[in-house]
C-alpha beads as a LAMMPS data file, in Angstrom:
LAMMPS data file: protein, C-alpha beads

95 atoms
94 bonds

1 atom types
1 bond types

-500.0 500.0 xlo xhi
-500.0 500.0 ylo yhi
-500.0 500.0 zlo zhi

Masses

1 110.0

Atoms # bond

1 1 1 -0.070 0.123 -0.046
2 1 1 2.757 2.491 -0.833
3 1 1 4.188 4.035 -4.086
4 1 1 6.531 1.840 -6.559
5 1 1 9.530 4.918 -5.722
6 1 1 9.231 4.107 -2.143
7 1 1 8.768 0.343 -2.424
8 1 1 11.879 0.065 -4.715
9 1 1 13.633 2.017 -1.969
10 1 1 12.586 -0.290 0.570
11 1 1 14.523 -2.865 2.671
12 1 1 12.636 -4.439 4.926
13 1 1 8.890 -4.294 5.726
14 1 1 7.607 -5.424 9.288
15 1 1 3.872 -5.243 10.925
16 1 1 4.168 -4.942 14.369
17 1 1 2.118 -5.502 17.733
18 1 1 0.855 -2.234 19.333
19 1 1 -0.663 -2.588 23.177
20 1 1 -3.547 -1.357 24.537
21 1 1 -4.838 -0.377 20.722
22 1 1 -6.565 -2.587 17.976
23 1 1 -4.168 -1.237 15.413
24 1 1 -1.150 -2.545 14.079
25 1 1 1.933 -0.453 13.290
26 1 1 3.878 -1.219 10.174
27 1 1 7.802 -0.269 10.390
28 1 1 9.474 0.391 7.418
29 1 1 12.972 0.564 6.949
30 1 1 13.916 2.213 3.721
31 1 1 17.553 3.455 1.810
32 1 1 17.906 6.470 -0.313
33 1 1 19.165 5.966 -3.883
34 1 1 22.216 7.798 -2.550
35 1 1 23.207 5.524 0.314
36 1 1 22.962 2.633 -1.949
37 1 1 25.861 3.392 -3.848
38 1 1 29.386 1.922 -2.763
39 1 1 31.164 4.966 -0.904
40 1 1 34.520 5.940 0.515
41 1 1 36.381 5.415 4.153
42 1 1 33.941 7.791 5.141
43 1 1 36.254 9.714 7.649
44 1 1 38.696 12.716 7.126
45 1 1 42.277 12.959 7.042
46 1 1 44.112 15.662 8.040
47 1 1 46.941 16.699 5.399
48 1 1 50.065 17.217 7.082
49 1 1 51.708 19.339 4.406
50 1 1 49.041 22.045 5.478
51 1 1 51.320 22.903 8.337
52 1 1 53.661 24.427 5.877
53 1 1 51.048 26.911 4.960
54 1 1 49.089 27.989 8.298
55 1 1 49.495 31.543 7.852
56 1 1 45.503 31.711 6.167
57 1 1 44.628 29.490 8.718
58 1 1 45.602 31.577 11.481
59 1 1 44.253 34.421 9.926
60 1 1 40.590 33.259 9.915
61 1 1 41.237 32.048 13.449
62 1 1 39.901 35.527 15.058
63 1 1 36.760 35.640 12.977
64 1 1 35.973 32.019 13.905
65 1 1 36.267 33.210 17.745
66 1 1 34.418 36.687 16.888
67 1 1 31.446 34.121 15.031
68 1 1 31.063 32.279 18.575
69 1 1 31.717 35.228 21.166
70 1 1 28.122 35.054 22.328
71 1 1 28.698 31.424 23.413
72 1 1 28.923 30.601 27.006
73 1 1 29.333 27.049 26.758
74 1 1 33.143 26.843 26.564
75 1 1 32.897 23.443 25.555
76 1 1 30.276 24.212 22.554
77 1 1 31.870 27.087 21.282
78 1 1 35.556 24.857 20.895
79 1 1 33.660 22.562 19.264
80 1 1 32.157 25.332 16.807
81 1 1 35.789 26.688 16.526
82 1 1 36.778 23.259 15.269
83 1 1 34.261 22.450 12.590
84 1 1 35.470 26.134 11.671
85 1 1 38.840 25.130 11.262
86 1 1 38.051 21.566 9.510
87 1 1 35.445 23.468 7.398
88 1 1 38.513 25.634 6.339
89 1 1 41.483 22.888 5.805
90 1 1 38.685 20.685 3.965
91 1 1 38.014 23.400 1.562
92 1 1 41.747 24.491 1.404
93 1 1 42.661 21.246 0.540
94 1 1 40.747 20.636 -2.230
95 1 1 41.632 23.811 -3.902

Bonds

1 1 1 2
2 1 2 3
3 1 3 4
4 1 4 5
5 1 5 6
6 1 6 7
7 1 7 8
8 1 8 9
9 1 9 10
10 1 10 11
11 1 11 12
12 1 12 13
13 1 13 14
14 1 14 15
15 1 15 16
16 1 16 17
17 1 17 18
18 1 18 19
19 1 19 20
20 1 20 21
21 1 21 22
22 1 22 23
23 1 23 24
24 1 24 25
25 1 25 26
26 1 26 27
27 1 27 28
28 1 28 29
29 1 29 30
30 1 30 31
31 1 31 32
32 1 32 33
33 1 33 34
34 1 34 35
35 1 35 36
36 1 36 37
37 1 37 38
38 1 38 39
39 1 39 40
40 1 40 41
41 1 41 42
42 1 42 43
43 1 43 44
44 1 44 45
45 1 45 46
46 1 46 47
47 1 47 48
48 1 48 49
49 1 49 50
50 1 50 51
51 1 51 52
52 1 52 53
53 1 53 54
54 1 54 55
55 1 55 56
56 1 56 57
57 1 57 58
58 1 58 59
59 1 59 60
60 1 60 61
61 1 61 62
62 1 62 63
63 1 63 64
64 1 64 65
65 1 65 66
66 1 66 67
67 1 67 68
68 1 68 69
69 1 69 70
70 1 70 71
71 1 71 72
72 1 72 73
73 1 73 74
74 1 74 75
75 1 75 76
76 1 76 77
77 1 77 78
78 1 78 79
79 1 79 80
80 1 80 81
81 1 81 82
82 1 82 83
83 1 83 84
84 1 84 85
85 1 85 86
86 1 86 87
87 1 87 88
88 1 88 89
89 1 89 90
90 1 90 91
91 1 91 92
92 1 92 93
93 1 93 94
94 1 94 95
C-alpha cells in the first residue's frame, strides 16, 4: 500500500503489535538511492602538508572566535571553532 518509488527503496517491512490498541504498527526500513552506492572510507584525514602554510588559517581563527563570542558553553564554543577550522582546511586542501 505504498508507492512504487518508495517500494523500490524499501529494504525491510515489518508489522508490529502495539499494546492497548486494535491497530498494528508498520515499520518500513528504507535506504535512499544515495546510500545504496558504495562510498569511500567515510572519515576525514588531516593532510600534514597543510601545516607548512598555516598563515591563512591563523588569519581566520580570530574571525571564528568573534563569530561564536556570545556562546557561554566553552565546550560548545571549542567544538564550533574546531568545526570551522575543519571546514576551512577541507576547502583549502580541495583547492
